[in-house]
N, C-alpha and C positions, 0 to 999 in steps of 0.2 A: 150218715150217708155211707154206703158201701163202696168198695173199690170198683165193683161192677157198674154201679150207677154213675160214678165219676167218669169212667171210661166212655160209657154210652153218651152221657151229656156232652162231653167235650167233642166227641166224634160228630154228633149231630150239629153242634154249633159250627164247627169248622167246615163241615160239608155245606151248610147253608151259606157261609161267607164265600167259599170257593165258587159256588153256583152263581151267587149274585155278582161277583166280580167278573167271572168268565163271560156272563151274558152281556156285559158292557164292553168287553174288549175283543169281541170276536172279529176275525178277519180271515183272509184266504187260508185254505187248508193245506199249507205248504209242506208241513212235515209228512202228513199222510201221502201226499203226492210224491214227495221225494223218495220215501222208502219203497213205494210201489214201483217207481221208475227205475231205481237203482238195484232193487232186489236185495238190499243190504240194510241191516239194522245196526246202528251204532249206539252202544249203551255206555254211558258214563258210569264209572265205578271209582270208589276210593279204595285202593288195594291194600290199605293198612287197617281195615275194619274187620277184626276177627269175628268169625261167625256169620258175617254178612257178605263181605267182599274182600277176601284176604288172598294176597299173593305170597306163596311160600318162597322165602328168600333163597332157598337152595335149588328147588326145582323150577321156580318161576311159574308154577301152575296156580290158577285161581280157583278158589273154593268159597263156599258160603251160601247162605240162603238166597241172597239176591243174584248170585251167579247162577244158581240152579233155576231161579225164576226167569232170568234173562234168556237162558237157553230154551226154557219152555215157551216164552213169548215168541222168540225167533222161529221155533219149530211150528207153533200154531199158525204163524203168519207165512210160513214157508219162505223165510228170508235167511240169508247167511248172516252170521253174527260177528261183530267186531267190538271188542272192549276198548274203551278210551279212558286213560287215567284222568281222574278228576280229584276234587277234594271239596270239603264244605266251603272254604273261602272262595274257591273259583267256580262253584256250582252254577250260580246264576249266569255268569258271563259265558261259561262253557255252553250252556243251552242257548243263550241269546246269540252267540256267535256260530251256532250250528255245528259245533264240534261233535255233538252227539244228538240223537233223536229223542232219547229219554234217559233220565238219570235214575239208576236203581242201586242205591246203597244206604237203605235205612234212613230216609230223609224225614226229619220231623217237620210237621206242618206249622211253621212259625209264621206270624203275621207278616214279617218283613220279606219272607220268601213268597208267601201267598200274594203279596202285592205285585210281584214281578213274574211269577211262574204259574202254570196250571198244574194242579195235582189230581191224580186219579183217586179212586176210592181207597180209603185207608185199609191196610192189610195187617198192620202190626200196631202195637201200642206199648210204650215203656215209660216208666218214671225215671228219675235221676238216682243213680247209685254212687257209692264212693269206693275207691280202692286205696287201701293202706297196706302196710306190710305186717306180716305176722309177728315181727320182732319190734314193731314201732312202740315207742314209749310216749308218743304224742297223741296219736289218734288210734284208739282201740274200739270205739263205738261211735255211733252217729252223733251223739251229743258232744263229742270231743271236737267236732269240726269247726263250728263257729265260735271259736274262743280267741282271746287276745294272743297275738304272736304266731298263730297257726297260718301257714302258707298253703293256700288251696289252689291246686292247678286245674286248668281247663284247657282243652285243645282249642286254639283260636278258630273261630268260625263255626263251632258247634253250637247247638241250641243251649248247652249248659252255660256258655259264656254270659249272655245277657241275663239269664235267670239268676245265676250266682252273683252277678254284680248287684242285682236288686235285693237278693235275699240275705247276703252276708252282712252282719252288723259289726262284728268284732274281728273276725279273721281277715286276712289280706288275700285278694284274688291275684293269681299269676296266670296270665295268658301265655300258653306255650305255642310258639310259632314253628311251623315246619321249616326245616327238616328235624328239629328237635322233637322228642316225644315225651309224653307225660311219664312213661316208665323210667326213662333216663333221668329226667328231672327229679323223680322220686328217689331213685337210687343215689343220685348225687347230693341229695339233701337240700336241693333248691326249692322243693315243695315237700310238705308233710303228708299230703293226701291229694288225690285227684278225682275229679268227678267224671262220670261216664254214664252210659245207659246199660240196660240189662244185657244185650247181646255181647258187648265188648267185655263187660265185667264178668259175666258167666264164663265165657270162653277163656279169659285170662286166668281165672281161678281154677278152671278145669285142667289147664295145661302148664301151670307153674306150681312150685311148692312154696312161693314166698308171698303171693297175693292174698289179701284179706278183703272180701267183698262185704260192704256195709250197706244194708237196705234201710231206707227211711222207716221210722216206726209207724208212720201214717202217710197217705198220699202227699207227695211233696210238690211235684209238678208233672203229672202224667200228660203225655202228648201222643197223638196218633202219628203214624208214619205212612207215607205214600210215595209212589213213583212220580217224578216231576218231569214236565216237558215245557217247551216254549209256549208262551201265552198266545191265545187267540185261535189255536187249531182245535176246534171243538170236535171235529170228526176223529182226530187222532186221540184226543182225550176219551172219546167214546170207545175207541178200540182198546185202550188201556183199561178202562172201566170194565169192559166186557171180559177181558182176560182175567182180571181180579175176581170177577163173579164166577167165572168157570173154575178157577183153581180153588176157590172157596167151596164150591159145590161138589167138584169131583174128588176132593181130598188131596190134591197135589200140594196146596199151600201148607196144610197141616203136616203132611208127610215130610216136606222139605224142612219145615221148622223143627220137626222132631229130630231129624238127622243132626241138627246142630244144637239140640237142647233148648230150643226157643219156643216150644209149643205153647207155653203159658202166655206168650205175647200175641198170639194169633187173634185177629178180629174176625169173628164169624158173621155170616149173613143173618 
């Protein structure tokens, strides 16, 4: 089975599940009505996600693929744009509490998220990758990860956490709670390696001289990514789906992904 066929199969399955769940939970179109009435689009982002939604600690400026797409969505809808800080652990509650109208920060379509949120059409897809250090004596290749005594870090709330809990047989999983970061834990020796996805791993290795990106030798756990919104508002979901279709067709998605070296992740129509 090829990587391409794995990607297509997973995407089709998850889209079917989303469609079936959404049709059962439909109710008033409150999100669409709210943004139309206010003239403002509130977008949840995780500002620590390099390549996707990253806030420069010096300038305070946001950049990344989903930052560009959020600006494109607001422009298409002729709405003013406000970014709201969020995170993977707080994602669901932030949307349910109406802190934002849509979450756009590379959100993997996990079953536990799909049970509580609506997802638009997938636009990216990634497998799990690992970050070690170039000077590490413990983890130099993928096969070094699941070994006795190895401490494997994951950011709490990310999709890597439940996957690695299930997949690790010998190594010990360490969930890193914010405000701690996986990089600091790695440098401090409290983990030997940490798991991430392609956007974060690629950007980290491109911008540091210490990070070593390890790719799985075969598909490990590829997942599609999509923008998430509050459950039940099918008209708002249709607006988001139409936006994804437009940027796939007119080339804006590929161009934005290419700016951040993420073009290989793009899901095409």
